[in-house]
C-alpha positions in Angstrom: 94.4 -36.6 20.2 92.3 -33.8 21.5 93.7 -30.8 23.5 92.0 -32.2 26.6 93.7 -35.4 26.5 97.0 -33.4 25.8 96.3 -31.4 29.0 95.6 -34.6 31.0 98.9 -36.0 30.0 100.9 -33.1 30.7 99.1 -32.5 34.0 99.9 -36.1 34.9 103.7 -35.7 34.0 103.7 -32.4 36.2 102.1 -34.2 39.2 104.6 -37.0 38.6 107.6 -34.6 38.7 106.2 -32.6 41.7 105.6 -35.7 43.6 109.2 -37.2 42.9 110.6 -33.7 43.9 108.6 -33.6 47.1 109.8 -37.1 48.0 113.4 -36.3 47.4 113.0 -33.1 49.6 111.4 -35.0 52.4 114.2 -37.5 52.4 116.8 -34.8 52.4 115.0 -32.9 55.4 115.0 -36.2 57.3 118.4 -36.9 56.7 120.0 -33.5 57.3 121.4 -32.4 60.7 121.6 -28.6 59.9 118.5 -26.6 61.1 119.0 -23.9 58.3 118.9 -26.5 55.6 115.7 -27.9 57.1 114.2 -24.3 56.9 115.1 -24.1 53.5 114.0 -27.5 52.6 110.6 -26.6 54.3 110.2 -23.9 52.0 110.9 -25.9 49.0 108.0 -28.3 50.2 105.7 -25.5 50.6 106.4 -24.5 47.0 106.0 -28.1 45.9 102.7 -28.3 47.5 101.6 -24.9 45.9 102.6 -26.4 42.5 100.6 -29.5 43.2 97.7 -27.4 44.2 98.1 -25.6 40.7 98.1 -28.8 38.7 94.9 -30.0 40.7 93.3 -26.6 39.7 93.8 -27.0 36.0 90.5 -29.0 36.0 88.4 -26.9 38.6 86.1 -24.3 37.3 86.7 -21.6 39.8 88.4 -18.2 39.6 89.3 -17.9 43.2 92.0 -20.7 43.2 94.8 -18.6 41.5 94.2 -15.8 44.4 94.6 -18.5 46.9 97.8 -19.5 45.3 99.0 -15.9 45.1 98.2 -15.3 49.0 100.0 -18.5 49.8 103.0 -17.4 47.8 103.1 -14.3 49.9 102.9 -16.3 53.2 105.8 -18.5 52.0 108.1 -15.5 51.7 107.1 -13.9 55.0 108.0 -17.3 56.7 111.4 -17.3 54.8 112.1 -13.8 56.0 111.1 -14.5 59.6 113.4 -17.6 59.7 116.2 -15.7 58.5 115.6 -13.0 61.2 115.8 -15.8 63.7 119.0 -17.3 62.2 120.7 -14.1 62.4 119.4 -13.1 65.8 117.9 -10.0 64.5 121.1 -8.4 63.2 121.0 -7.0 59.7 
């Protein structure tokens, strides 16, 4: 078994785990009635999309993809902070 085959196997397992986790989070987001939980679950979905993109980029020959992931991660943190401010109505 070559290292490339091993990478394909691990990438497939990682993609399957990410896909299952995204389905579970989506199911939970649909069934919950609490808005705060939905916001947290939306952040989890965002992180799983970033993880899926990272698995996809294992086989792309481009140096910019990791910069895109870092910028997306910063955007996810900003959205979480802004939603926390909305929930607390601006109180600190």
